[in-house]
C-alpha positions in Angstrom: 0.0 0.0 0.0 1.4 3.4 -1.0 1.6 6.3 1.4 -0.9 8.2 -0.8 -3.3 5.3 -0.3 -2.8 5.3 3.4 -3.3 9.1 3.5 -6.4 8.7 1.2 -7.9 6.1 3.5 -7.2 8.3 6.6 -8.9 11.3 4.8 -11.9 9.1 3.8 -12.2 7.9 7.4 -12.1 11.4 8.8 -14.3 13.1 6.1 -17.8 14.4 6.7 -20.4 11.7 6.3 -22.0 13.6 3.3 -18.7 13.7 1.4 -17.9 10.1 2.1 -21.4 9.1 1.1 -21.1 11.0 -2.2 -17.7 9.3 -2.9 -19.2 5.8 -2.1 -22.2 6.5 -4.3 -19.8 7.2 -7.2 -18.2 3.8 -6.6 -21.6 1.9 -6.3 -25.1 3.3 -6.7 -26.5 1.0 -4.0 -27.5 3.1 -1.0 -27.6 0.0 1.2 -24.0 -0.8 0.3 -22.8 2.8 0.9 -24.6 3.0 4.2 -23.0 -0.2 5.4 -19.5 1.0 4.5 -20.2 4.4 6.2 -21.4 2.7 9.4 -18.2 0.7 9.7 -15.7 3.6 9.4 -12.9 4.0 10.4 -11.0 1.4 8.4 -7.4 0.5 9.6 -6.4 -0.7 6.1 -7.6 -0.8 2.5 -8.1 -4.6 3.0 -10.5 -3.8 5.9 -12.4 -1.5 3.5 -12.5 -4.3 0.9 -13.7 -6.8 3.4 -16.5 -4.5 4.5 -17.4 -3.9 0.9 -17.5 -7.7 0.2 -19.6 -8.3 3.3 -22.0 -5.5 2.4 -22.3 -6.8 -1.2 -23.1 -10.3 0.1 -26.0 -8.8 2.2 -27.6 -6.9 -0.7 -31.2 -7.8 -1.6 -32.4 -8.2 -5.2 -33.7 -4.7 -5.0 -30.3 -3.4 -3.7 -28.6 -5.1 -6.6 -31.0 -3.6 -9.0 -30.2 -0.1 -7.6 -26.5 -0.8 -7.9 -26.8 -2.0 -11.5 -28.9 1.1 -12.5 -25.7 3.1 -12.0 -23.9 1.2 -14.8 -24.3 1.9 -18.5 -24.5 -0.9 -21.0 -21.2 -2.3 -22.3 -20.1 -0.4 -25.4 -22.1 2.7 -24.4 -20.3 4.4 -21.5 -22.0 7.4 -20.0 -21.1 10.6 -21.9 -18.7 12.7 -19.9 -18.1 9.9 -17.4 -14.4 9.1 -17.2 -15.0 6.1 -15.0 -17.3 4.2 -17.3 -15.1 5.2 -20.3 -11.9 4.0 -18.5 -13.6 0.7 -17.4 -14.9 0.0 -20.8 -11.7 0.8 -22.7 -11.8 -2.6 -24.2 -14.7 -1.6 -26.4 -13.2 1.7 -27.5 -11.3 0.3 -30.4 -13.8 -2.4 -31.3 -15.0 -2.7 -34.8 -18.4 -1.3 -35.8 -19.5 -4.9 -36.3 -18.5 -5.9 -32.7 -20.2 -2.8 -31.3 -23.4 -3.6 -33.2 -23.2 -7.2 -32.0 -22.8 -6.0 -28.4 -25.8 -3.7 -28.7 -27.9 -6.7 -29.9 -26.6 -8.9 -27.1 -27.1 -6.2 -24.5 -30.7 -5.8 -25.6 -31.3 -9.6 -25.6 -29.7 -9.9 -22.1 -31.8 -6.9 -20.8 -35.0 -8.5 -22.2 -34.3 -11.8 -20.4 -33.0 -10.5 -17.1 -34.5 -7.0 -16.8 -31.2 -5.2 -16.2 -28.0 -4.3 -18.0 -25.3 -6.9 -18.6 -22.8 -6.3 -15.9 -19.3 -7.4 -16.0 -16.0 -6.1 -14.5 -14.8 -4.8 -17.9 -11.5 -3.5 -16.7 -8.7 -5.2 -18.6 -11.1 -7.1 -20.9 -11.3 -6.9 -24.7 -14.5 -6.3 -26.6 -14.4 -9.9 -27.8 -14.0 -11.2 -24.2 -17.0 -9.1 -23.1 -19.0 -10.4 -26.1 -18.1 -14.0 -25.3 -19.1 -13.5 -21.7 -22.6 -12.1 -22.5 -23.1 -15.0 -25.0 -22.2 -17.5 -22.3 -24.2 -15.8 -19.5 -27.4 -15.3 -21.4 -28.1 -19.0 -20.9 -28.0 -18.7 -17.1 -31.1 -18.8 -14.9 -32.0 -15.5 -13.2 -30.8 -16.8 -9.9 -27.4 -17.9 -11.3 -27.1 -14.5 -13.1 -27.9 -12.5 -9.9 -25.0 -14.2 -8.1 -22.6 -13.6 -11.0 -23.7 -10.0 -11.1 -23.1 -9.8 -7.3 -19.6 -11.1 -7.8 -18.9 -8.8 -10.8 -20.1 -5.8 -8.8 -17.8 -6.8 -5.9 -14.8 -6.7 -8.3 -15.9 -3.4 -9.8 -16.3 -1.9 -6.3 -12.8 -3.0 -5.2 -11.3 -1.3 -8.3 -13.3 1.8 -7.6 -12.6 1.9 -3.9 -8.9 1.6 -4.6 -9.1 4.6 -7.0 -11.2 6.4 -4.4 -8.6 6.1 -1.6 -5.7 6.8 -4.0 -7.3 10.0 -5.3 -8.9 11.2 -2.1 -6.0 13.4 -1.3 -6.3 15.2 -4.6 -10.1 15.5 -4.3 -9.9 16.9 -0.7 -7.5 19.6 -1.7 -9.3 20.6 -4.9 
C-alpha cells in the first residue's frame, strides 16, 4: 500500500459523512452498500475496507442489486462525460463497428431476459471477451445470473474503492 493510499484512507475515514457518502455513491449506486460501509468507518487498512465492501455486497437484496446495476451503463455505451465508465470499458473503445453492433444486440437480448444491463467487470477485458461473456451468461437462470452480477459488482467496487482512496488526497485539496 502506498503512502498516498494510506493518506487517502485516513482522509476518507475522517471526512464528513456527506462527502464520504457521495464518494461511495460514485463507486456503487446501492444506497444500502454505501450505508453499510459508512457505518463501519474508520478502516485501519484498505483490505479492511475491501472486506467491509464484500460483506455489504453479500447482504444486498435483489432490490439493492437492481439499484447498484442502475448506476452502470451498457457495455459499449459508456455514460457521456463519465471518465469512470469510459476507462472501465476501454476494451470496447477500439472495437469494430460490427462488434459494437453485436454487443448492442446482445445487451438488448440480455436486458430483455433479465430486466437489467449486462454487468461485467470490464477493466482489462477486450471487446471480444465481453461479447463472449454475455453470450455465455445469457443462458443462465435469473438466480445464477444474480449471483454472478453480485460477484462482478464486488470486483468493480474493489477497483473503484482503490481509486477512491488513492485519489482522495487530490479531491480533498481541490
